[in-house]
C-alpha atoms as an extended CHARMM CRD file, in Angstrom:
* protein
*
       133  EXT
         1         1  MET       CA             81.4280000000       99.2260000000      125.4260000000  PROA      1               0.0000000000
         2         2  SER       CA             84.5990000000      101.3410000000      125.4420000000  PROA      2               0.0000000000
         3         3  ASP       CA             86.3770000000       98.8220000000      127.6930000000  PROA      3               0.0000000000
         4         4  VAL       CA             85.5490000000       95.9710000000      125.3020000000  PROA      4               0.0000000000
         5         5  LEU       CA             86.6620000000       98.0730000000      122.3350000000  PROA      5               0.0000000000
         6         6  PHE       CA             89.9070000000       99.0240000000      124.0880000000  PROA      6               0.0000000000
         7         7  GLU       CA             90.7470000000       95.4470000000      125.0910000000  PROA      7               0.0000000000
         8         8  ASN       CA             90.0660000000       94.0280000000      121.6420000000  PROA      8               0.0000000000
         9         9  THR       CA             92.0340000000       96.7680000000      119.8950000000  PROA      9               0.0000000000
        10        10  LYS       CA             94.8920000000       96.1280000000      122.2980000000  PROA      10              0.0000000000
        11        11  ILE       CA             94.8620000000       92.4060000000      121.4410000000  PROA      11              0.0000000000
        12        12  ALA       CA             94.6780000000       93.0440000000      117.6960000000  PROA      12              0.0000000000
        13        13  SER       CA             97.5110000000       95.5910000000      117.9630000000  PROA      13              0.0000000000
        14        14  TYR       CA             99.6210000000       93.1950000000      119.9970000000  PROA      14              0.0000000000
        15        15  PHE       CA             99.4700000000       90.5240000000      117.3170000000  PROA      15              0.0000000000
        16        16  LEU       CA            100.2680000000       93.1090000000      114.6640000000  PROA      16              0.0000000000
        17        17  TRP       CA            103.3650000000       93.9490000000      116.6920000000  PROA      17              0.0000000000
        18        18  GLU       CA            104.2460000000       90.2920000000      117.2210000000  PROA      18              0.0000000000
        19        19  TYR       CA            104.1150000000       89.5270000000      113.5020000000  PROA      19              0.0000000000
        20        20  THR       CA            105.6560000000       92.7700000000      112.2060000000  PROA      20              0.0000000000
        21        21  GLN       CA            107.9760000000       93.8000000000      115.0800000000  PROA      21              0.0000000000
        22        22  TYR       CA            107.1140000000       97.3900000000      114.1930000000  PROA      22              0.0000000000
        23        23  GLU       CA            107.8270000000       99.6460000000      117.1540000000  PROA      23              0.0000000000
        24        24  ASN       CA            105.2760000000      102.4360000000      116.7070000000  PROA      24              0.0000000000
        25        25  ALA       CA            102.4070000000      101.3780000000      118.9650000000  PROA      25              0.0000000000
        26        26  LEU       CA            100.0620000000      104.1370000000      117.7640000000  PROA      26              0.0000000000
        27        27  ALA       CA            100.5600000000      103.0880000000      114.1330000000  PROA      27              0.0000000000
        28        28  LEU       CA             99.7360000000       99.4710000000      115.0410000000  PROA      28              0.0000000000
        29        29  TRP       CA             96.6820000000      100.6340000000      116.9950000000  PROA      29              0.0000000000
        30        30  THR       CA             95.3660000000      102.6020000000      114.0110000000  PROA      30              0.0000000000
        31        31  CYS       CA             96.2230000000       99.6790000000      111.7190000000  PROA      31              0.0000000000
        32        32  ALA       CA             94.0230000000       97.4410000000      113.8590000000  PROA      32              0.0000000000
        33        33  GLU       CA             91.2320000000      100.0240000000      113.7700000000  PROA      33              0.0000000000
        34        34  ASP       CA             91.4900000000      100.3410000000      109.9990000000  PROA      34              0.0000000000
        35        35  ALA       CA             91.4980000000       96.5540000000      109.5320000000  PROA      35              0.0000000000
        36        36  ALA       CA             88.3650000000       96.3230000000      111.6910000000  PROA      36              0.0000000000
        37        37  ASN       CA             86.7800000000       99.0910000000      109.6400000000  PROA      37              0.0000000000
        38        38  TYR       CA             87.5260000000       97.1030000000      106.4830000000  PROA      38              0.0000000000
        39        39  LEU       CA             85.9130000000       94.0020000000      108.0350000000  PROA      39              0.0000000000
        40        40  GLU       CA             82.8440000000       96.0330000000      108.9700000000  PROA      40              0.0000000000
        41        41  VAL       CA             82.4760000000       97.3970000000      105.4320000000  PROA      41              0.0000000000
        42        42  ALA       CA             83.0260000000       93.9080000000      103.9840000000  PROA      42              0.0000000000
        43        43  GLY       CA             80.3760000000       92.4050000000      106.2760000000  PROA      43              0.0000000000
        44        44  ILE       CA             82.8280000000       90.1720000000      108.1420000000  PROA      44              0.0000000000
        45        45  PHE       CA             81.5470000000       90.0520000000      111.7080000000  PROA      45              0.0000000000
        46        46  SER       CA             82.7690000000       86.7300000000      113.0820000000  PROA      46              0.0000000000
        47        47  ALA       CA             85.8680000000       84.6040000000      113.2040000000  PROA      47              0.0000000000
        48        48  ARG       CA             83.8110000000       81.9880000000      111.3630000000  PROA      48              0.0000000000
        49        49  ASN       CA             83.4770000000       84.3980000000      108.4220000000  PROA      49              0.0000000000
        50        50  ILE       CA             87.2840000000       84.5930000000      108.2710000000  PROA      50              0.0000000000
        51        51  SER       CA             87.5640000000       80.8050000000      108.5210000000  PROA      51              0.0000000000
        52        52  ASP       CA             85.1420000000       80.4890000000      105.6130000000  PROA      52              0.0000000000
        53        53  ILE       CA             87.4310000000       82.6690000000      103.5030000000  PROA      53              0.0000000000
        54        54  ILE       CA             90.4760000000       80.5980000000      104.4870000000  PROA      54              0.0000000000
        55        55  GLU       CA             88.6510000000       77.3610000000      103.6570000000  PROA      55              0.0000000000
        56        56  LYS       CA             88.1060000000       78.5540000000      100.0870000000  PROA      56              0.0000000000
        57        57  GLY       CA             91.8150000000       78.0590000000       99.5650000000  PROA      57              0.0000000000
        58        58  MET       CA             94.7600000000       80.3400000000       99.0880000000  PROA      58              0.0000000000
        59        59  TYR       CA             94.2040000000       80.5290000000       95.3310000000  PROA      59              0.0000000000
        60        60  SER       CA             90.5950000000       81.6680000000       95.5630000000  PROA      60              0.0000000000
        61        61  VAL       CA             89.7400000000       85.2170000000       94.5840000000  PROA      61              0.0000000000
        62        62  GLU       CA             88.1160000000       85.8470000000       97.9750000000  PROA      62              0.0000000000
        63        63  TYR       CA             91.1770000000       84.6830000000       99.9090000000  PROA      63              0.0000000000
        64        64  ILE       CA             93.5920000000       86.7130000000       97.7960000000  PROA      64              0.0000000000
        65        65  ALA       CA             91.4760000000       89.8640000000       98.0670000000  PROA      65              0.0000000000
        66        66  PHE       CA             91.0470000000       89.4590000000      101.8210000000  PROA      66              0.0000000000
        67        67  VAL       CA             94.7380000000       88.9060000000      102.5400000000  PROA      67              0.0000000000
        68        68  ARG       CA             95.6420000000       91.7540000000      100.1950000000  PROA      68              0.0000000000
        69        69  HSD       CA             93.4640000000       94.1550000000      102.2080000000  PROA      69              0.0000000000
        70        70  ILE       CA             95.1460000000       93.1830000000      105.4720000000  PROA      70              0.0000000000
        71        71  ALA       CA             98.6550000000       93.2240000000      103.9400000000  PROA      71              0.0000000000
        72        72  TYR       CA             98.0020000000       96.6360000000      102.4240000000  PROA      72              0.0000000000
        73        73  ARG       CA             97.0610000000       98.0460000000      105.8000000000  PROA      73              0.0000000000
        74        74  ILE       CA            100.2310000000       96.5870000000      107.3020000000  PROA      74              0.0000000000
        75        75  HSD       CA            102.1970000000       98.3490000000      104.5620000000  PROA      75              0.0000000000
        76        76  VAL       CA            100.4160000000      101.6800000000      105.0690000000  PROA      76              0.0000000000
        77        77  TYR       CA            100.8170000000      101.8100000000      108.8400000000  PROA      77              0.0000000000
        78        78  THR       CA            104.2860000000      100.2500000000      109.1960000000  PROA      78              0.0000000000
        79        79  GLY       CA            105.8300000000      101.5820000000      106.0050000000  PROA      79              0.0000000000
        80        80  ARG       CA            107.3240000000       98.1760000000      105.2660000000  PROA      80              0.0000000000
        81        81  GLU       CA            107.9520000000       98.0640000000      101.5380000000  PROA      81              0.0000000000
        82        82  HSD       CA            108.4920000000       94.3200000000      101.1490000000  PROA      82              0.0000000000
        83        83  SER       CA            105.1120000000       93.0600000000       99.9400000000  PROA      83              0.0000000000
        84        84  GLU       CA            105.8260000000       89.3790000000      100.5960000000  PROA      84              0.0000000000
        85        85  THR       CA            106.7010000000       90.0990000000      104.2160000000  PROA      85              0.0000000000
        86        86  ASN       CA            103.4310000000       92.0270000000      104.6410000000  PROA      86              0.0000000000
        87        87  TRP       CA            101.5260000000       89.2220000000      102.9000000000  PROA      87              0.0000000000
        88        88  PHE       CA            102.9830000000       86.5450000000      105.1890000000  PROA      88              0.0000000000
        89        89  ALA       CA            102.2180000000       88.6580000000      108.2760000000  PROA      89              0.0000000000
        90        90  ALA       CA             98.6210000000       89.0520000000      107.0760000000  PROA      90              0.0000000000
        91        91  GLU       CA             98.3230000000       85.2940000000      106.5500000000  PROA      91              0.0000000000
        92        92  LYS       CA             99.6300000000       84.6560000000      110.0630000000  PROA      92              0.0000000000
        93        93  LEU       CA             97.1110000000       87.1160000000      111.4700000000  PROA      93              0.0000000000
        94        94  ILE       CA             94.0760000000       85.5970000000      109.7730000000  PROA      94              0.0000000000
        95        95  ARG       CA             95.0720000000       82.1720000000      111.0730000000  PROA      95              0.0000000000
        96        96  ASN       CA             95.3840000000       83.4380000000      114.6450000000  PROA      96              0.0000000000
        97        97  ASP       CA             92.1380000000       82.7320000000      116.4990000000  PROA      97              0.0000000000
        98        98  GLU       CA             92.7230000000       85.4630000000      119.0850000000  PROA      98              0.0000000000
        99        99  TRP       CA             93.3750000000       88.1050000000      116.4430000000  PROA      99              0.0000000000
       100       100  CYS       CA             90.3180000000       87.0320000000      114.4500000000  PROA      100             0.0000000000
       101       101  ALA       CA             88.1010000000       87.1560000000      117.5380000000  PROA      101             0.0000000000
       102       102  ALA       CA             89.4300000000       90.5800000000      118.5410000000  PROA      102             0.0000000000
       103       103  ILE       CA             89.2970000000       92.1970000000      115.1080000000  PROA      103             0.0000000000
       104       104  THR       CA             85.7710000000       90.9480000000      114.3950000000  PROA      104             0.0000000000
       105       105  GLN       CA             84.6190000000       92.1320000000      117.8220000000  PROA      105             0.0000000000
       106       106  ILE       CA             85.9250000000       95.6010000000      116.9490000000  PROA      106             0.0000000000
       107       107  ALA       CA             84.0650000000       95.4500000000      113.6170000000  PROA      107             0.0000000000
       108       108  ASN       CA             80.8910000000       94.5080000000      115.4900000000  PROA      108             0.0000000000
       109       109  ILE       CA             81.3010000000       97.3980000000      117.9230000000  PROA      109             0.0000000000
       110       110  TYR       CA             81.8060000000       99.8170000000      115.0350000000  PROA      110             0.0000000000
       111       111  ASN       CA             78.7250000000       98.4830000000      113.2960000000  PROA      111             0.0000000000
       112       112  ASP       CA             76.5660000000       98.5300000000      116.4440000000  PROA      112             0.0000000000
       113       113  ASN       CA             77.5370000000      102.1500000000      117.1370000000  PROA      113             0.0000000000
       114       114  ARG       CA             77.0700000000      103.6300000000      113.6710000000  PROA      114             0.0000000000
       115       115  ALA       CA             74.3430000000      106.0070000000      114.8240000000  PROA      115             0.0000000000
       116       116  HSD       CA             76.4970000000      107.5770000000      117.5450000000  PROA      116             0.0000000000
       117       117  PHE       CA             80.0250000000      106.7060000000      116.4630000000  PROA      117             0.0000000000
       118       118  ASP       CA             81.3720000000      110.1340000000      117.4040000000  PROA      118             0.0000000000
       119       119  SER       CA             80.7030000000      109.3820000000      121.0770000000  PROA      119             0.0000000000
       120       120  LEU       CA             82.4930000000      106.0140000000      120.9380000000  PROA      120             0.0000000000
       121       121  GLN       CA             85.5800000000      106.3390000000      123.1310000000  PROA      121             0.0000000000
       122       122  GLY       CA             88.9420000000      104.8850000000      122.1890000000  PROA      122             0.0000000000
       123       123  VAL       CA             88.9850000000      105.2180000000      118.4030000000  PROA      123             0.0000000000
       124       124  ARG       CA             92.2800000000      106.8930000000      117.5190000000  PROA      124             0.0000000000
       125       125  SER       CA             92.1760000000      106.6820000000      113.7250000000  PROA      125             0.0000000000
       126       126  GLU       CA             90.8500000000      109.8690000000      112.1590000000  PROA      126             0.0000000000
       127       127  GLN       CA             90.2170000000      107.9470000000      108.9420000000  PROA      127             0.0000000000
       128       128  VAL       CA             87.9780000000      105.4370000000      110.7200000000  PROA      128             0.0000000000
       129       129  ARG       CA             86.1290000000      108.3070000000      112.4230000000  PROA      129             0.0000000000
       130       130  GLN       CA             85.6010000000      110.0320000000      109.0590000000  PROA      130             0.0000000000
       131       131  ASN       CA             84.2310000000      106.8160000000      107.5780000000  PROA      131             0.0000000000
       132       132  HSD       CA             81.4820000000      106.7990000000      110.1990000000  PROA      132             0.0000000000
       133       133  LEU       CA             80.4280000000      110.4490000000      110.1910000000  PROA      133             0.0000000000
């Protein structure tokens, strides 16, 4: 399980780097973990769930709220102040099939390991750990 978690977090972090060009790898790693934690809490466990949100249209309340959550996390972990830049990066991420598959897989792993989350290897974010204890 830890290998799958590691690989998917690495993929999600890579795309965060590709779309933000932020150089702090640990911050991008924890951003990916936090985004996956948000998906878990929101009950988004498949790339199809993300596609359903996108299909509602960019002016739907669900789409706006979803993108806002991802953009906010980009802001928190990269420190980028320009909200439009964070928004556009979030929109690119949710339209990237590899990122969606990776981030939802992480959310699934978090959800499947709720009972013994403290023994799950590879989670770096203290905030995500606290959310599961």
